[in-house]
C-alpha positions as CSV (number, residue, x, y, z in Angstrom):
1,M,-32.4,3.7,-20.2
2,M,-28.5,3.0,-20.4
3,L,-27.0,0.4,-23.2
4,S,-23.4,-0.7,-23.3
5,T,-21.5,-0.1,-26.8
6,L,-21.4,-3.7,-27.2
7,L,-24.9,-4.4,-26.4
8,G,-25.9,-1.4,-28.5
9,A,-23.9,-3.3,-31.1
10,A,-25.6,-6.5,-30.7
11,L,-29.0,-5.0,-31.4
12,L,-27.8,-4.2,-34.8
13,Q,-27.0,-8.1,-35.6
14,T,-30.1,-9.8,-35.7
15,S,-30.0,-11.4,-39.0
16,T,-27.0,-13.3,-37.8
17,P,-27.3,-16.7,-36.3
18,P,-27.7,-17.3,-32.5
19,S,-24.2,-16.7,-30.9
20,E,-23.1,-18.3,-27.4
21,P,-25.2,-17.3,-24.4
22,I,-24.0,-14.3,-22.4
23,T,-24.5,-13.0,-18.9
24,L,-26.8,-9.6,-18.6
25,L,-27.3,-7.6,-15.5
26,V,-30.6,-6.6,-16.2
27,N,-31.6,-3.7,-14.1
28,Y,-35.0,-2.9,-13.2
29,H,-36.6,0.3,-11.2
30,S,-38.2,-1.9,-8.6
31,R,-37.5,-5.6,-7.8
32,P,-39.2,-8.0,-10.5
33,D,-41.6,-10.4,-9.6
34,D,-42.1,-14.0,-10.4
35,A,-43.9,-13.6,-13.4
36,E,-41.0,-11.7,-15.0
37,L,-38.7,-14.2,-14.0
38,D,-41.2,-16.9,-15.9
39,W,-40.9,-14.6,-19.1
40,Y,-37.1,-15.2,-19.2
41,R,-37.8,-18.9,-18.9
42,A,-40.3,-18.8,-21.5
43,Q,-37.7,-17.2,-24.1
44,G,-35.2,-19.7,-23.0
45,A,-33.1,-17.8,-20.7
46,T,-31.8,-18.6,-17.3
47,I,-32.0,-17.0,-14.2
48,K,-28.3,-16.9,-12.9
49,Y,-29.2,-14.6,-9.8
50,R,-32.3,-12.7,-8.5
51,Y,-30.4,-10.2,-6.1
52,S,-31.9,-9.3,-2.9
53,I,-30.3,-5.6,-2.1
54,I,-30.6,-4.0,-5.8
55,P,-33.5,-4.6,-8.4
56,T,-31.5,-6.7,-10.6
57,L,-31.3,-9.9,-12.6
58,A,-28.2,-11.7,-13.5
59,V,-29.8,-13.5,-16.8
60,I,-27.7,-16.0,-19.0
61,A,-29.6,-15.8,-22.7
62,D,-28.8,-15.2,-26.2
63,E,-27.7,-11.7,-27.5
64,S,-30.9,-11.9,-29.9
65,L,-32.9,-11.9,-26.7
66,I,-31.6,-8.4,-25.9
67,E,-33.8,-6.2,-27.9
68,S,-37.0,-7.9,-26.4
69,I,-35.5,-6.9,-23.0
70,T,-35.3,-3.4,-23.8
71,D,-39.2,-3.4,-24.3
72,R,-39.9,-4.8,-20.8
73,P,-41.8,-2.9,-18.4
74,N,-40.2,-1.4,-15.2
75,L,-36.6,-1.9,-16.9
76,H,-34.0,0.6,-15.8
77,Y,-30.8,-0.5,-17.7
78,I,-28.7,-3.4,-19.0
79,E,-24.9,-4.2,-18.7
80,E,-22.9,-7.2,-19.8
81,D,-21.4,-9.3,-17.1
82,T,-17.7,-8.0,-16.5
83,S,-14.5,-10.0,-15.6
84,Y,-12.8,-8.9,-12.7
85,E,-9.2,-10.2,-10.8
86,I,-7.6,-10.7,-7.7
87,F,-4.9,-8.1,-6.9
88,D,-1.6,-10.0,-5.8
89,I,2.0,-9.2,-7.6
90,D,3.4,-12.7,-7.5
91,N,6.2,-11.8,7.2
92,T,4.4,-11.0,9.6
93,W,5.7,-7.6,9.7
94,G,2.7,-6.4,8.6
95,V,0.7,-6.8,11.5
96,E,3.7,-5.4,13.8
97,W,4.1,-2.5,11.8
98,I,0.4,-1.2,12.5
99,G,0.8,-2.0,16.1
100,G,-1.1,-5.3,16.2
101,R,1.3,-6.7,18.9
102,Y,-0.2,-4.1,21.4
103,T,-4.0,-4.7,20.5
104,L,-3.4,-8.4,21.1
105,A,-1.6,-7.8,24.3
106,S,-4.6,-5.7,25.4
107,G,-7.5,-8.2,24.7
108,Y,-8.4,-6.8,21.6
109,N,-8.9,-9.6,19.3
110,G,-12.1,-8.9,17.1
111,A,-14.6,-11.6,19.0
112,G,-17.8,-11.4,17.7
113,I,-17.7,-9.7,14.6
114,K,-18.5,-11.3,11.1
115,V,-16.0,-11.1,8.7
116,G,-16.5,-11.9,4.9
117,V,-13.9,-12.7,2.7
118,I,-14.9,-12.4,-1.2
119,D,-12.2,-14.0,-3.1
120,T,-10.9,-17.4,-4.0
121,G,-12.2,-19.0,-1.4
122,I,-10.6,-20.5,2.0
123,D,-8.5,-23.3,2.9
124,Y,-11.0,-24.3,5.8
125,N,-8.6,-27.1,7.3
126,H,-5.6,-24.8,7.5
127,P,-4.4,-24.9,11.3
128,E,-4.4,-20.7,11.2
129,L,-7.8,-21.0,10.0
130,A,-9.9,-24.0,10.9
131,S,-11.3,-22.5,14.2
132,V,-12.8,-19.2,12.6
133,Y,-14.2,-20.4,9.5
134,A,-17.9,-20.1,10.0
135,G,-19.3,-20.9,6.3
136,G,-19.8,-19.3,3.2
137,W,-20.7,-20.1,-0.3
138,D,-18.8,-20.9,-3.8
139,F,-20.4,-18.6,-6.4
140,V,-18.1,-20.1,-9.2
141,N,-19.6,-23.9,-8.8
142,N,-22.9,-22.9,-7.0
143,D,-22.4,-24.9,-3.9
144,A,-21.7,-24.6,-0.3
145,D,-18.0,-25.9,-0.3
146,P,-16.1,-22.6,-0.9
147,M,-12.6,-24.3,-0.5
148,D,-9.7,-22.4,-2.1
149,D,-8.3,-23.5,-5.1
150,H,-5.7,-20.8,-5.8
151,F,-4.1,-19.6,-2.3
152,H,-5.2,-16.1,-2.6
153,G,-8.4,-16.0,-0.4
154,T,-6.4,-18.1,1.9
155,H,-3.6,-15.8,2.4
156,V,-5.8,-12.4,2.7
157,S,-7.8,-14.5,5.4
158,G,-4.7,-15.4,7.4
159,T,-3.6,-11.4,7.7
160,I,-7.3,-11.0,9.2
161,A,-7.5,-13.8,11.7
162,A,-4.5,-16.4,11.6
163,Q,-4.4,-17.6,15.1
164,E,-2.5,-16.2,18.2
165,D,-0.9,-19.8,19.1
166,G,2.8,-19.3,18.9
167,T,3.4,-21.0,15.6
168,G,3.5,-19.5,12.1
169,V,1.8,-16.2,11.7
170,V,-0.9,-14.2,13.6
171,G,-3.8,-12.3,12.2
172,V,-4.9,-8.6,13.1
173,A,-8.2,-9.9,14.6
174,P,-7.9,-13.6,15.3
175,A,-11.3,-14.0,17.3
176,V,-13.5,-13.2,14.2
177,E,-15.7,-15.3,12.4
178,I,-14.6,-15.5,8.5
179,Y,-17.1,-16.5,6.2
180,A,-15.7,-17.5,2.7
181,L,-17.6,-16.1,-0.6
182,K,-15.8,-17.6,-3.5
183,G,-16.5,-15.3,-6.4
184,F,-13.0,-16.0,-8.3
185,S,-11.9,-19.3,-9.8
186,A,-8.8,-21.6,-9.8
187,S,-7.3,-19.0,-12.3
188,G,-7.9,-15.5,-10.2
189,N,-10.8,-14.6,-12.3
190,G,-14.1,-13.9,-11.6
191,V,-17.1,-12.1,-13.2
192,A,-19.4,-9.4,-11.9
193,S,-22.5,-11.4,-11.6
194,D,-20.7,-14.1,-9.0
195,L,-19.3,-10.8,-7.5
196,I,-22.5,-8.9,-7.1
197,A,-24.1,-12.2,-5.7
198,A,-21.3,-12.4,-3.0
199,V,-22.2,-9.0,-1.9
200,D,-25.5,-9.4,-1.8
201,W,-24.8,-12.6,0.4
202,T,-22.6,-10.5,2.7
203,T,-25.4,-8.0,3.2
204,V,-28.1,-10.8,3.7
205,N,-26.3,-12.6,5.9
206,G,-24.9,-10.0,8.4
207,M,-21.7,-9.6,7.7
208,D,-20.1,-6.6,9.7
209,V,-17.0,-6.2,7.6
210,V,-15.7,-7.7,4.2
211,N,-12.4,-7.8,2.8
212,N,-12.4,-7.3,-1.3
213,S,-8.6,-7.9,-2.4
214,W,-10.2,-7.7,-6.1
215,G,-10.9,-5.2,-8.8
216,G,-11.4,-4.2,-12.4
217,G,-14.0,-2.2,-14.5
218,H,-16.8,-0.3,-13.7
219,T,-20.4,-1.7,-13.7
220,S,-23.2,0.6,-12.4
221,T,-24.9,-2.7,-11.1
222,M,-21.6,-3.5,-9.2
223,R,-21.5,0.1,-7.9
224,D,-25.4,-0.3,-6.7
225,A,-24.7,-3.3,-5.0
226,F,-21.9,-1.9,-3.0
227,D,-24.0,1.3,-2.4
228,A,-26.9,-0.7,-1.0
229,S,-24.5,-2.8,1.0
230,M,-23.3,0.1,2.9
231,A,-26.5,1.6,3.5
232,A,-27.5,-1.8,5.0
233,G,-24.5,-1.7,7.5
234,V,-21.9,-3.6,5.8
235,I,-18.1,-2.0,5.5
236,H,-16.5,-2.9,2.7
237,V,-12.9,-2.7,2.7
238,C,-11.3,-2.9,-0.7
239,A,-7.9,-2.8,-2.6
240,S,-6.7,-0.1,-4.3
241,G,-5.1,-1.6,-7.5
242,N,-1.9,-2.7,-8.6
243,N,-1.7,-0.6,-11.7
244,Y,1.5,1.4,-10.6
245,G,-0.8,4.5,-10.7
246,F,-2.1,4.2,-14.2
247,G,-6.0,4.9,-14.3
248,G,-6.3,5.9,-10.8
249,V,-8.0,3.8,-8.2
250,S,-9.8,0.6,-9.4
251,N,-13.0,-0.1,-8.7
252,P,-14.8,-1.3,-6.4
253,A,-11.8,0.7,-4.3
254,R,-13.3,4.0,-5.8
255,Y,-16.6,4.1,-5.2
256,A,-18.0,6.2,-2.2
257,S,-19.5,3.3,-0.5
258,T,-16.2,1.4,0.1
259,Y,-12.6,1.9,2.1
260,A,-9.9,2.4,-0.6
261,I,-6.4,0.7,0.5
262,G,-3.1,1.3,-0.6
263,A,-0.2,-0.7,-0.1
264,M,3.4,0.2,1.7
265,D,6.7,-1.5,2.2
266,I,8.6,-2.4,5.5
267,N,10.1,0.7,5.1
268,G,6.9,3.1,5.1
269,K,7.6,3.7,1.3
270,L,4.2,3.4,-0.9
271,A,4.7,0.5,-3.2
272,P,5.4,1.4,-6.8
273,F,2.6,-0.6,-7.9
274,S,-0.1,0.7,-5.6
275,N,-2.5,2.7,-7.0
276,R,-3.0,6.6,-6.5
277,G,-6.4,9.0,-6.5
278,P,-8.3,11.2,-4.3
279,E,-10.3,7.8,-3.4
280,V,-7.6,6.3,-1.7
281,D,-8.5,6.2,2.2
282,F,-5.5,4.8,3.9
283,A,-2.5,2.5,3.5
284,A,-1.1,-0.6,4.8
285,P,1.6,-3.1,4.8
286,G,1.4,-4.8,1.1
287,V,5.2,-6.2,0.1
288,D,6.3,-9.3,1.1
289,V,3.5,-10.2,3.5
290,L,3.8,-13.5,5.0
291,S,0.7,-15.4,5.6
292,A,-1.2,-18.8,5.4
293,N,-0.9,-20.7,2.0
294,L,-2.9,-23.2,0.5
295,G,-2.4,-26.6,1.8
296,G,-1.7,-25.8,5.3
297,G,1.9,-23.7,5.0
298,Y,3.1,-20.6,4.5
299,T,4.3,-17.9,1.9
300,T,5.0,-14.4,1.2
301,A,2.9,-12.7,-1.1
302,S,2.6,-8.4,-2.4
303,G,0.1,-6.3,-3.6
304,T,-2.9,-4.2,-2.4
305,S,-4.6,-7.6,-1.9
306,M,-2.2,-8.2,1.0
307,A,-2.8,-4.4,2.2
308,S,-6.7,-4.6,2.3
309,P,-6.8,-7.2,5.0
310,H,-4.7,-5.5,7.5
311,A,-7.1,-2.6,7.2
312,C,-10.3,-5.0,7.3
313,G,-8.6,-6.4,10.6
314,V,-8.0,-2.9,12.3
315,V,-12.1,-2.0,11.2
316,A,-12.9,-5.7,12.8
317,L,-11.2,-4.8,16.0
318,L,-12.6,-1.4,15.8
319,L,-16.2,-2.4,15.5
320,A,-15.6,-5.1,18.3
321,H,-13.7,-3.0,21.0
322,G,-14.5,0.7,20.1
323,N,-17.5,1.8,21.7
324,L,-18.2,3.5,18.6
325,V,-22.0,5.0,18.2
326,D,-24.0,6.4,15.1
327,E,-23.2,10.0,15.4
328,D,-25.0,10.9,12.1
329,G,-28.0,8.8,12.7
330,D,-27.7,7.1,9.4
331,G,-28.2,3.9,10.6
332,H,-24.4,2.6,10.3
333,L,-21.2,3.3,11.1
334,F,-19.3,3.8,7.7
335,E,-18.3,7.0,8.5
336,E,-17.7,6.6,12.1
337,V,-15.2,4.0,11.6
338,R,-13.4,5.9,9.0
339,N,-13.2,8.9,11.0
340,R,-12.0,7.1,14.1
341,M,-9.3,5.4,12.0
342,A,-8.3,9.0,10.2
343,K,-7.5,10.8,13.4
344,V,-4.8,8.5,14.2
345,A,-3.4,7.3,11.1
346,I,0.2,7.3,10.7
347,D,1.2,10.2,8.3
348,R,3.3,9.4,5.2
349,G,3.8,11.3,1.9
350,D,2.4,14.8,1.9
351,V,1.3,16.3,5.1
352,G,-2.3,15.5,6.2
353,R,-4.4,13.7,3.6
354,D,-2.7,12.6,0.1
355,N,-3.9,10.5,-3.0
356,R,-1.2,8.3,-2.3
357,F,-1.6,7.1,1.5
358,G,-5.1,9.0,2.1
359,W,-5.2,9.5,5.8
360,G,-2.2,7.8,6.5
361,V,-1.3,4.1,7.4
362,V,-3.8,2.5,9.7
363,N,-2.9,2.5,13.1
364,A,-4.5,-0.6,15.4
365,P,-3.8,0.7,18.9
366,G,-4.5,3.8,18.3
367,S,-8.0,3.4,16.8
368,M,-9.4,1.1,19.9
369,V,-10.3,4.2,21.6
370,E,-11.9,7.8,21.1
371,P,-8.4,10.0,20.8
372,M,-8.0,13.2,22.5
373,F,-8.5,16.4,20.3
374,L,-5.5,18.6,20.1
375,Q,-5.7,22.3,19.8
376,I,-2.7,24.7,19.6
377,G,-2.5,28.6,19.1
378,E,-0.7,30.6,16.5
379,A,3.1,29.9,17.3
380,Q,5.2,32.7,17.1
381,A,9.1,32.1,17.5
382,G,10.4,33.4,20.9
383,Q,7.1,33.4,22.4
384,A,4.7,31.2,24.4
385,V,1.8,29.2,22.8
386,G,-1.3,27.5,24.1
387,V,-1.7,23.8,23.6
388,Q,-4.8,22.1,25.1
389,A,-6.1,18.4,24.9
390,T,-9.7,17.6,25.4
391,G,-11.4,14.4,25.8
392,C,-8.9,13.2,28.3
393,T,-9.0,10.8,30.6
394,P,-9.9,12.6,34.0
395,S,-6.7,12.6,36.4
396,D,-4.5,11.0,34.1
397,T,-1.2,12.6,33.1
398,V,-1.2,13.8,29.4
399,T,2.2,13.9,27.8
400,F,2.7,16.7,25.0
401,L,5.3,15.3,22.5
402,H,6.9,17.3,19.5
403,G,9.2,16.5,16.4
404,F,10.1,17.6,13.2
405,R,9.5,14.6,11.0
406,P,5.8,12.7,10.7
407,G,5.9,8.8,10.7
408,R,5.7,5.9,12.8
409,F,7.5,5.5,16.2
410,D,6.7,2.4,18.1
411,L,6.6,3.7,21.8
412,A,6.9,0.2,23.7
413,S,7.1,1.6,27.3
414,A,3.2,2.9,26.2
415,G,2.0,-0.1,24.3
416,T,0.9,2.1,21.3
417,L,2.3,4.1,18.2
418,I,3.0,7.3,17.9
419,G,3.0,9.7,14.6
420,I,5.9,11.7,15.2
421,R,9.3,10.4,14.2
422,G,11.9,10.7,17.4
423,P,9.5,12.6,19.6
424,Q,10.4,14.7,22.6
425,V,8.8,15.4,25.6
426,V,8.1,19.3,25.9
427,R,5.4,19.5,28.9
428,T,3.1,17.4,31.1
429,A,-0.1,18.1,32.7
430,T,-3.1,16.4,34.5
431,A,-6.6,16.2,33.4
432,D,-9.1,17.7,35.0
433,A,-12.4,16.2,35.7
434,A,-14.2,17.2,32.4
435,G,-11.1,15.7,30.4
436,F,-9.2,18.8,29.7
437,A,-5.4,19.4,30.2
438,G,-3.6,22.6,28.9
439,V,0.0,23.7,29.0
440,Y,2.0,26.7,27.4
441,L,4.8,26.2,25.3
442,T,8.0,28.2,24.3
443,V,8.7,28.3,20.9
444,P,12.4,28.9,20.7
445,G,13.4,31.6,18.9
446,N,15.4,30.2,16.0
447,L,12.4,27.8,15.0
448,S,10.8,30.8,12.6
449,G,9.8,29.4,9.2
450,L,9.9,25.8,10.6
451,L,7.2,23.3,10.6
452,T,7.1,21.0,13.6
453,Y,4.7,18.7,14.5
454,V,2.7,18.1,18.3
455,Q,1.0,15.1,19.3
456,A,-0.3,14.3,23.0
457,I,-0.5,10.8,24.9
458,E,-1.9,9.8,28.4
459,T,-0.6,7.4,30.5
460,S,-3.3,5.1,29.5
461,S,-1.7,5.1,26.1
462,N,-4.6,6.9,24.5
463,T,-3.3,9.6,22.1
464,S,-4.4,12.5,20.1
465,Q,-4.1,13.6,16.5
466,V,-0.6,14.7,15.3
467,V,-1.1,19.0,14.6
468,P,1.6,20.3,12.3
469,I,2.3,23.8,13.4
470,L,4.4,26.2,11.1
471,V,6.0,28.4,13.4
472,Q,6.1,32.1,12.2
């Protein structure tokens, strides 16, 4: 049984007059029954929530009741409700940077995918969002009208699903269904009990992916809720936080059951406010991002809050069009989606995965099909090295590229993004019936000790991962 220091102190104050009621997250080993709820009501407490995905009650009660609660049978632990905040620092370059123009041109729009947005609500009358808004709940005011009274949730939702109508902005996945879960007030503040209820709602109501552009301190109850939601098949995409790297990645982004997204600027540099840590999975555009504003207009905003919905939109596209299968048989696609996105992410920062960009910047067009797998032998200066690609489209032409700097290259002629800046064609080959294409490349004698990068691309625009090679 675990009690916070604050709750423990409350047990010592039984002689003081009753204080203002507080909200407690009361966790049980198994789901509390109706008789347990009746016991609380008999003590004058109010049941705020009985969650579906975790065996927990959110109870509004006087502190004097805590000691009695600790004696309840089946009790696991108690936590006090915790405050959280949305992550914004206050143009559609972001959707362009991650290749959204190419996915939309190819007909990838996220149709049939349910996207939950846990935030300040949505301006569902906004022209960019009215046609994709599908409902939701207001946990702040406890009603079915999750109208935004801040702007943050509307801005986030516009990045995900603003319409491709020739005006304003366009989202990454403009044909998804958007569900607004209002867990934050007009001031941008929320509490754990409401946010856990929102996570619960997204799970019970069958959301495919959920954007969480918010964060705060840790509660075990919150972590349990996200773990249960992921196990039920919901992918939660979370902002890494705006603490300028102090304290690491924020919760819930640091949970193993979520994707943590950092923010970058238009030049591909990590935003200074973006939190760092080993939990970071990907980065996405998050500085001066133009999107929908409360009341029908548009505004720019910066923060990891703006980065997360770019990644959320890519997840929606991948779930709708990526032909993924549950390879590990665990009943959900959490790892499969992340693995696909990691293979084609645009590498930034240190070579490979790092604590700032994670696997790299999300790559929308590259994620839509299973990438080819590239293998390269040991490279010796002045000698030939074998390069082979598997998983190619039979009879398609495979082009092998190389360059000396990883990064984003917009290959407009192929309608996709390449992960090597200034790539040069070194050889082509035709894939055989088994999807194999191989070539030998001669390594120039003056490259000894240099790091070079190789990637393959098909005529069909499918790409491989980028392989770094240190020439011996």
